[in-house]
Structures are given as C-alpha cells and as structure tokens.
N, C-alpha and C positions, 0 to 999 in steps of 0.2 A: 525155480523157471527161472530161463529168459523175458520181459516182455517188453513187448513195444515202444520206444519213447511217447511221447503221450506230446503234440503239441505245443499244450499248455502258455494260452493266452497271456495266460496274464505276466509270462516274460516274454513278452513283445518285443518287451526295447529297457532298455537300459539308463538310469538312473546316471544325466551328464551335473548336477548340481554339484558345483566346488570344481570340475575339474575341464570342464571344456572351457573356449576359448573364447567360443566364437555360439549365435546360437542357429547354424546352417552346419553343426558339428556332432558327427551322431552315429549310432549302431545300430545294425539290422542283425538282430539275433536267428540262431537257426533256423530258434522254434518257430517265427515269425518265416522267414523264406521254405521251411516243408512245406508251413500249409498255401504257399503261395505254385496255380495251375501255370505252371509257363510253357510255351506257344515253343522255345528255343533259348539254348542257355543264357544269353547277352539277357533275358530278360528279368536274370535277376539282377542289375543292374536299375532298374524300375524299379529297385527296391531305394532309391537315394531321390528325393525328395525332388519330384520340380525334373527328373533324367525320361526320360521316354527312347523308346528304343525300336525300331524299324529294321525294314530290310528291301532292298531296290535292286536285286539279282537274286541270286541262290541261298539256300542257306551253312551252304561255304564260305561263302564269304566275309570279312566284318562286317558287321551290321552295323546302321550310322546312327546315332545319336544327337539329340538335342540335348539343350542345358540351361539353360538363365537369357537367351533373346540369341544363343548359340548352336549354329548349324553346325556344329561339330562333324559333321563328316564322319572319316572310320575313330575317329578317338582322337582327331587333334584340341588342342585346351582342355581335355581332360586325361588325368595319368589313372593308370590303371596298375592296380600288383597282382599277383597270385603267386602264392607260397616265398613272396620275398620277394619277386623275382618280377619285372617290368614287362607290363604285357603294350607298351605304344612299338612302336616301329618309327624310329627316325628314317631320312632319307631311303623313304622304305617305298617299291615300283612301283604301289597304283595309290599314294594318298600318306601325307604326312604322318608324320604316332597312326598309323595303325593297328590298330588294337579289333584282333580278332583273337573273340574267348568263346569259338567252337571245342576247346577244347576242355572248358569247366565242369565240372559235377556237380551241379547244388548239393543232392546228396551231402556230399562231403565235407561243403562250405561252413564251418563253425563262427564266423563270424566278417561281418562288411563293415567295416569305420572308415567314413566318408568324410569330407570335409566337404567347402565347394567359399572362394575366394583365395587371392594370394597371400594369405596371414600370415603365413607357417614358415617356420622359417627352413624348414626340414624341404620339405615340398617344392619342387627343381623346377624341370623339362616339361611342359604341356599341361599348367599345376592350376593352371590362372583360373579356368568352373571353375576348375575339382578335380579330388581327387577320393580313391577308392580303394582301398587294403583288403581284398581277400584272403582270405586266413584258415587251413585245411581244419579237420580235430588230426585233434595227438591219440586221440583215446574214442572210438563208438565203443556209446555203448553194447551194444549185442552187434556180432556180423549181418551182415543180410544179403537175399537173391530177391532180384525185382526186372519184371518180364511186363513190358508195356509192346499193344500194342492195338492202330490205330487203324486211317480210314490209307488208301493211296501209296499202301504198302510200306509201311509206319513200322517198323519196330523193332526196341530196343531193347537189350540188358544189361542187369549188370550186376556185381557180387561184388563184393568187399567185405572189410573183412579187422581188426585190431587184435590179435595177436601178442602175449606178453613175449614176452624174448630177453634174454642176458640182463633184466632192472631198467626195460623200454619197452614199447609197445608197435610192435611192426603196424606199420596201416595199410593194408591195399586193397586194388579195386580197378577192375578192368569192363568197360562200355563196349559193348557189340554196337551199329546203330548203322541203318538200313532206311531211306526216304524218301519216296520217288512223288509225293504235293502235291496239290491240285491240280494241275499245268500239263498240257494237252505232250509235250516230250517230257517225258518222266526223266523227272529229276534226276533219281538214282543217285540218290550221294549213302557215299556206304564210310562210316569212323571207324575206326578205333582207336585208342583211349584208354590209356594206363598210369597208373598216378600209383609210386611205391618211395613209404618215409616213413622213419626210421630216430623216435626220438626218446628221451627220455626228460624229464622235470614240464614244464611247464615255459609257458611262451614267458615270461619271467626273469626267469629261475630254471638253467634250462638251455635241452642244443636240438637240433634235428636236423636230420640231410632227408631233401624231399629229389626224388628223379618224379619230372614226367617225361611221358610218350603220348604226342596222337599225329595220327596221319589221316588225312578227309582225299575226296573228289569227288565231283560232280557234274552234272549238266543246267547250264543255268537257260532261265526264263528270263533275263534283264528288265528293263525297263521300255514299255511302245507306245512308239505314239495319236497319239489318244485318237487320231482325222483315222488309220489305219480301223481301230477298234468296232468306230462311228458307221463306218463306210460300209461295213463285215468284210474286209480284209483276210482282220486278223479276229480272233474271239478274243476274251478278257483277256481268258487264262492260256493263250495261243504263243505265239513264238518268229519274232520277224527271224531267225537266224537259228536256228539246232545247233550246234557248233559249239554257243559258246560254255564258256561254265569253270570252271578248274581243278587241281592239288593243288596240296598245301601239307606240310610237314613241322613240323613243332620239338626237338626233346631238350630238357633242359635239367640243371645238377644247382642244387640249391643247398651253402650250409650257410644254419642261424644260431647263435651261439646269444644266450643272456645270462646274468649273471646280477643278481639282487646282494647291494649288503647295506650294510646296515643304518648307510648314509648315502649311499651311491646306487646305479642303477642301471647298467650297460650294456653295450649288444655291438654287437657285427653279424654280420650277413658278406657273404660270397656263392655268387651264381657262374653260368656258364648257357650259354643256347644256341641253336644249331639249326634255325628255320629256313624255309622256300617255298618259290611261291609261282610257280605260273599260270596264269590270268589270261584265260580271253575274256572280250570283252565285244562287244558291236551296239555301238546305242546312235552311229549317225548312217547308217542302211548302206548308202550309197552315195552319200555328198561329196567324201570325194576320190572317192574314185571315178564319180561321174566326170569332176571338174580336170582331172588329170586322164584318162582317155575320152574319155564323151562317150562314156558305155559305160554299164558297169560290171564287169566283168568277176571280179576279186571282191566285189567289198569294200565295204568301209571298220571289217572286223580287225582287230589287232592282241597280240598279248605284252602284255605284261609280264617280266617274273626276276627274279630276288634268291641267290645265297645269300647266305647272310650266315657269322659267326659275333658271336656278343660275349664277352664277361664282362660282370663286375662287382661295384664291393662298394657298403659303405658300415662304418660303425663310425657309435655315438656313447655320450659319456655322459646323466646325468646327476650333479653334486645338489645332493638337502644338504643344507647348511641358514645357519640361524647373524645374521646381522641385528646384531642390538638384542629390538624389540622385535623386529620383521625377518619371520620365518621366508627364505631361499631358493629359489632350486636354476640351480645355470647350468645349463647346458651346451656341448657342441659336440661335433663331427663332421666328417670326411665321407665326399660318396665320390663313385670314380666309373667310368663304361669305356669300352674300349668296343666298338659295333667294327667287322672287315664283307663288305660288299663283295661280290667275284662270281657271276656276273650281276652286274646291273640293268636290266634294259627291256627297250622298245621294240618289238612288232607288229610290221607287215604283219597281217596272215590272212588264208581264206581256208575254211572249213580246218583253222589247226594246225595245220604248213606254212611255215613260214615264207611268204613271200618276197620282202627284204628289211635292211636293219636300217631299226628308224634312230638310236644309239645304242651305244653298249657302253657302259664305263665300270670301273676299277673304284670303289670308295669308299676308305675312311673316315672316319669319327670317335674323337678324345671330348672326352669332356672331361672336367675335375672340378670339385663344387667343396666349399667350405662356409661354413654356415659356427654359430649361435645362436642364444639364446637368456635372455637371463628374466622368471620371475617371482615380483615380489611381492609379499601377503603385509597390504601394508595395514588396517584393521581387520576383523574379521565380515567384516563384508564390502572388502578394496581392495583390486588386486590387480594388477599391473604385469604386462607382456613385449617381454620391446627382442626384437632379432636382428642382423642383418646376414646373407647368408651373400656366396661371392660364387662366381661361375666363368669356367670357361673354356672357351668350346674350340677346337682347334679343326679342321677338313681340308683331307687330301684327296685329291680326282685326276684318275688316271681314265679320262676319257678316249674315248674310240675316235674323236674328231678333234685334233689335237691342241685347235683355239679354241679348247674345251675343258680341256686339263685345267691344274694349277694346286695352289693355296689359299684357304682361308683362315684367319681365326676372332674369332670375338670374346670380349669377358665380359660379363653384365655383375652390379652390387645392387641387391636389393632389400632395401628394408618395413620393416614388419614394426606392426605396435596394436599391442589392447588392451581398453580397460575392462574389468568385469566390475559390477555394480551389487552385489547384495552375499548370500539369499535372505531374504525379507518371506516369509510368509512363504515358502519354499518358491520362488521370483525370483531371478538373478538378470542383468542388465548389460547388452556383449555393445564396446562402440571394438571396431577395428581399423585399419587405417594397413596396406601393403601394395608394396610394388611384384608383379611377380613375372616372364615373360613363357614368349615358346621360338623352341628354336626352328629356326628355316631346310628344307628338301639342303645338304651337301651340293649339292650340286646345279640348284642359286646362287652358290656362292663364287666360281669359278666361270659360268656361263658368258658367253661372250656373239655367239652366233645360234637362231636356230637351226637348232639340228636335222630338221626338215628340210633344205634349201644349200647350206651350213654356209648360209651367203647374210641374211638376212641378220642387220644387229640389235645385241639384244641384252637388255639393261640390269646388271649382277645387280642381287638381294641383301641387305644383312643377313648375319646368320641368325644375329638375336634379335628379338621386336618384346619390346617392352610394355608390360602391362600393368593399370596401376586403378586399384581400388578401396572404396568400403562400405561399408556394411554397420549397421542398427540394427540390432536385435534381442529376442526378448525369451527365456524359457520360465515355465514355468508351469507345475503341481500346483497348483492352486485350489481345487477342486484336484477330490478324493480320488487316481482311478481315471484318471486324465489329465495325461504329458503333452505341452502345447510347443512351441516356437513360432516365434515372428522375425520375419529376419528381412528392413531394407537395405538391398543395396546397390552400389551403381561401381560397373569397370569399365575402364577407358582402355580401350588397342593402342596405338600407334603407328599401327600395317597389318592390316589383314592379309597376311605376305602368305601367299598359294603357291605348289607345283601344282603344273596343270600335269598329269601323271598320262594322261590319255597323248597330250602333243610333246610332250617330253621338253616342254620348257616349265621356266617359273613366272609368276604373276603377283607387283604387286600393288595389291588392293588398297585401296580409301582408309584414314583414320575409320577410327567410329565409337559408338558410345552407350553402352547399354544401360538400365538399371531395372530396379522389377520388386516385386515384395514373393514373398514365397508364408505360409503358414501350411506348418505342417502339426496332425493332432493321429492320438492316439488315448482312445478310452477303453474301459477294461472297466466297467460296470458290473462281471461277476464272475467267472473264475471259467463261466463254459463259452466269454462272451467277451468280442473283439470288435470294438470296430476304428477303424484310420480311415484319415481321410489328409491327402496331400494338394493343396492349392499352391498355382503359381501361374503368373502374372508377371510379364516385361514388354521395354519398349525399346527395339535397336535401330539406328538410327547412325548410317558415316556423319561425321563432322564435319567435317569440306563442304563446299559451298558447286554444285557439282552441276548441270542440267541436265544428267539421269534423272536425276530426283535420287534421299538422302535412302530411300527406306534398302537396312538390307537381306539378300533375297536368302530362305530359307530359315530366316529371322521369329521363330517360334511365340506367339504373345502370353498363349496362355493351356495349358497343361491341368490335367488333373486325373491322381490317384483315388480312388476308389475304395475301401474292403468291407467286408464282415463274416468276420472267422468264428464259428461255430465247434466247440469237442467235449469234450468229459459229460455227455450230456449221453446215457450210455453205450449201446455197440455203434452208434452213424454220428460222424463228424462231417462238416461243408465246408463251404470257400465258397464269397460272391465277389468279384473283382471288376472295377466298372476303368476302361481307362479313357479321357479324354485329350486329343492333342488339336488344340487348335490353329487354326488360321495360319497363311504366312507369303507374305509378298512371295513375290515368284521374279519379280523386276524391280527394278529402283525405287521407279516412277511409282508402284503398287496401282498397277493398270492388270496386271495380272495375278492373280490369286491361288492358294492350295487350299481348296475345303479342307473345315477341321472332319474330323472323324474321331467315332463313342467305339470301342472295342469292349464285350465285357463273356468273359471266362469265368465259368463256372466248374467245382469239383462237387462230388459226393462221394460220401466213403462209408465201412459197414467193412469192422474189425469181430474176424467170427471166433478168434481171442488170447492173452494175450501175445502171441506171437505171429499172428498173421491177418491181412490186411488185404481188402481190397478198395480202388479209387476210381470212377469215368469223371473223365476231365471231358470237358465239354468248352471249346473257342468258339469263336465270335458267336458267343450264344443265339442271338437274334440276327443271325447270318445278313449283317452290315453288307452291303456293295458298296466298302468304301478304298479308298486310298493307301495303302503302305507309306508312300511318299510320287511325290511331283514335279517335279521340271520345267522351266519352259526356255527351251533354245531351236536353234535349228534343225533338220533332216530330211535326209533326201529320201524316201521309198523306190525300191525298182522301177516303179514305174512311169513315175514323176520325172519330169521335162527339168526340173529346177527347188534348190532348195527352199522348203519350208518354216517359220516358226511355227511350233506347238506344243503343247502341252502334253509333257511321257511322264506315264503314268506305273505302278504296280503297282496291281491288286491287292489287297490285302486278302489274305485264305476266306474262304468259304467258312460257314457250320462245318465243323468238323468233330470226334468226338476217343477216344482213348481211354484204355482198360491198361490199371496198374493191380500183378500182384507182386505182394510184397509180403517174406516169409524171412524173419531175423531165427538165425541158430547159435 
C-alpha cells in the first residue's frame, strides 16, 4: 500500500559540519518546506534565514524581497535558480534582476541550497546578498492529486507523479490556478503551469532533462496613496486604476549531467529560456499627465513589456587530491549566458491601450565567467578555501532613439577567501572575505539622453558594480537536537545602480555599507516536535556625505521567522509560523519610516489513512491590518490641483482560509 510521506520534523535540516564554508550557508529540506503554510509560491524563499517576501501589486507580478539590509526590489543582489535555470532577468523591462517565482510548485521542491555573501567562487551576478538553488525531485515517493479551495475565488488543483520509465523516472506535474483575492477589483489571476522531467541516477552521479511551462494573467491593485484611503475616496482594498495588471509566460528546457569518480566530481548544465511580460502600472495617477496637458486626460498608466530568449551553460570539475599529508580539493569551472530581448519597451497607456512610445529597444547581453577554487585541510581542525572569479560582459543596444544606441563592455575579477576552524564539540568557526558584483541594466550603459524628451543629457553608468564583504560566524550542535548558526557580517557596495523602469532611465545611487548579525536555530526535542527561530538585525547607511541624509530607503532593520511543527502524534498534524517584518526608513533623512508588521499563519491537518489527508491553512490568523509594503513619493490624484508627497501602501491580505485535500496513489 502507498503511504503518505511523513513530515518527519527530525529531518528538517542537514548537518553541514565539515562541509560548509560559512555560517550563512545551509539547506532547506523538502520535509521542512512541506510543513509551512505559504500564501504565495515565492514565500518558499522565506525559509532562507532573514529573507522576507512581500508583494506590492498583483500576485502575478514578481515578489518584493528583503535581506541583509537590502530592499532587493524584485531580486537584484539575490541570485535564484530553479532546476539549474537562472530566474533573475538582467536588463528586464520592470527591474534589474527581476525574479518571478510564480511558476514554482512548492510540492515538487526537493531542497533549497542557500548561501549568503560574496564568498563563493562559483556564484556570480546578483549574488552579493545571497543565492538560492532550488531543485525539484527526480522521483516522488508516490503520485498524488491535490485540490485546494479558499475564499475570494481561490481554487488550485495539482496532479503529479514519477513513474519508472526506461531505467529512469519521468516526473510530471500540472497545476491549474485561479484567485480573485480580497481586492474590490477582482484580481482574476489565472495560472497554467507544468513540469516534465526525465532523470536517471542522482544529482551527483546521473543526468536529467527538465521542461517547464508557465502562463499567467491578472488584474492588479497596486499600492495606493494613503491620503486617498484616509479621505474615503477609495477603500483600503480598492483601486485607483482598475485596468492595471499583466500577463506573462515562461518556457524553459534544461539538461544536467553529473559524474562522480574515485577522486573527482564533474558537473555540466545547459539551458534555454523563452519568456515575456506585459505589465500595466499606475503609481502616480495623474501627475505627469496633468503637468503635460493641464488636465487628467489619460492618466499616468504605463506599460513595460519585453520578449526574451536566453541560453546558458555551466561546467565544473572538482579533483580530490593529497598534497603530502594535506587533503586537497581543487575545483574550476566555466559559465556563460546570452540574452536577446526584442522588443524591450516602455509605453504610455490608457486602460491598457498604447498612447505613445517612451522608448523601445533591442538588446543583446553576453557574459562569460571563469572560476577556480582550492580547499586545503591543513589539520583535522583547520581548513582554508581560496577562490578567484573572472567575469566579462558585453552589451549591444539598438534603441529606437539612435542617441541611446551603442555597445559597452566590462570585466571584473573577484577574490574569495574562507578559514574554517573545528569541529570541536560539534562546533565550527568561520572567517570569510570576498568580492562580488551585480550587473547593471544594459540600457544604462549606452544611454546619453532622457528618452522622455530626447534632449536632456543623461550620464552613462558602469556595467558592473563591485561589492566587498566579510563575515565571522559559527555553527554548532553542542546541545543534542539543537542546530544553531550565528553570523556577524558586513557588505560594502561601490554604488547602488538602479534602472528606473517607470521612466526608462538609469540612476547611480551612492556608495553604501551594511552590517548586521543573524542567528538561526532549529530545535528538535522529540521526533514529533520541531521549533525553529531565524532572527536577523542589520544596519544600512550610505557612506558618502550628502545633505539628504545617510539612511538607505527600504533597508529593513530587523526580521524574524518563528515556527512550531507537530507531526507523528496520531492522525493530526499542525504548523504555526510568525513572521516579523521590521521598520525601515523611506527617506534618506529617516523622517518617514515604514511601520513594522507581524503576521501569523497556521495549518492544522488530519490523515484519514495512509494515502489521504485534509489540511486547513489560516493566513493572517489574527487579522492584522498591516501593510505588505510602503513607499514615500509624490503623486497626484484626479481631483487634486498639485502633486503631494505621501505614503503609498499595499495592504497585507486579511484573514483567509484554504482547505486542501491530498490523495496519493
């Protein structure tokens, strides 16, 4: 008889003693992920300690991410991969490093391997704050069918299995999804999502071919000026433009191969991606239209759109050797990527109809990277890792405005170094140092004039921005059943370059410094009970002198993620999670701050037998009226004579219920 896979809280964390190169490196197992109630697929990344996932518009849009004092926007400075395919999109229509995880199927995730900081030679673009490698299962314990129903038109069905075929396993999954959300203008988010993977062997000694396909479309309720809510002009869950929203697609094909020898490990990866996005937004309502026409005729709605094809590869070789009495591991690798975008555009629109073209470009971006790393175990209690990475980038922009066309290139070499002491009494100590970088939007590397008027000069920006950081940490299991890591870190950025997708221009922000401390804990006192607590504090400031102030807008100070999981106590199981999202400045002088929020999600379930279970998820258990996101900028409502600076908010969803029936076969 087929049995349900137990949550098995005992297996919620892997022991990385003697393996990890830093305290902020870890693995989230499928068992731990399966126990967590998630409002959105992207919240799987909240299992990375210190990372917060929110939303400021429709759920079909990429999430907003926060980590280590960064407002990562939609993904800049945090690199994410699913099934060997990068998720971050460089030179994206909406934002650099755009990371849309709405295609993720959490039930298929085998593990999430994460690293934080620029200390790892094999990690490149967007990885200064951290990296997450998400891999799907090669084989499921059993096939399953799942149906979830909830309030506000929520319906999700999932069918998955992995039958044996020709000496391997064929993993398949099909997801159908619809949700209106709590918004007064129904979101009507529709999703069609599928995965097909054939594999033989394991991730260390075998191969796989994975195809993924995702389509989504939605109507969006974007952030709203707080004064419009306070005056009663619009409800907290209302909209100031009922035609904003988007549609997107993503198709990918990836092949992975690995071979383990007696003294070596070889890996290779080849992937292809085709994606597109049409995104209609309106954040300032009538500000630009009123200034241009003297009245609010068309409003300030705009469309960002792109069509992309990308290919990439990676190959790596690790050789395990003995230099005299020292055990040595020498690794080296090569990575490459080519993105072609045609078109890549920004358009003024009214009710999704194009009024004018702000800018429209064709862009090619190429990168090639080489890296090498050496690890030496000098004694049973001391090892070092030293690495070097070289990256070369080239951009070609064919703009609709010839003054903004051109070519640009840049190269960067980044060193890495780690010292590991121990283990003593199941405790290791780490010292890390490294340089990293993130690429800038390719359009900013060739721009010369503002595309809105065609005459105002605009400075070009450097294609690659260097970061530099260090970390001191420890990992311990001194108390049986309690795994804990502690990390004190610092990260400097030469310049926080930002492509302003809403305006079609690039801005170079000031140099910055962030430092902080993270404390991650998992305690399993019994096989049926697990308690976890991830606590993080950071301090973020600009490093130069400026009358505007030194605070970095959006830089969160404190976060916490606390969880309690109960299973294997008869037919009942349960999980409770509290997420704290701390205050953050919205202006450089800290005169306006975003308010802190705390949200609690709860799951309780019952196993009817070894194959069938029912689970109830309750989101925002205490119905807290808090905001998912807050910004401070100027906007102009249709009934206003002049622009007004104000807080703009997107509320967290109110308390909601979802019921999930799962049957395995």
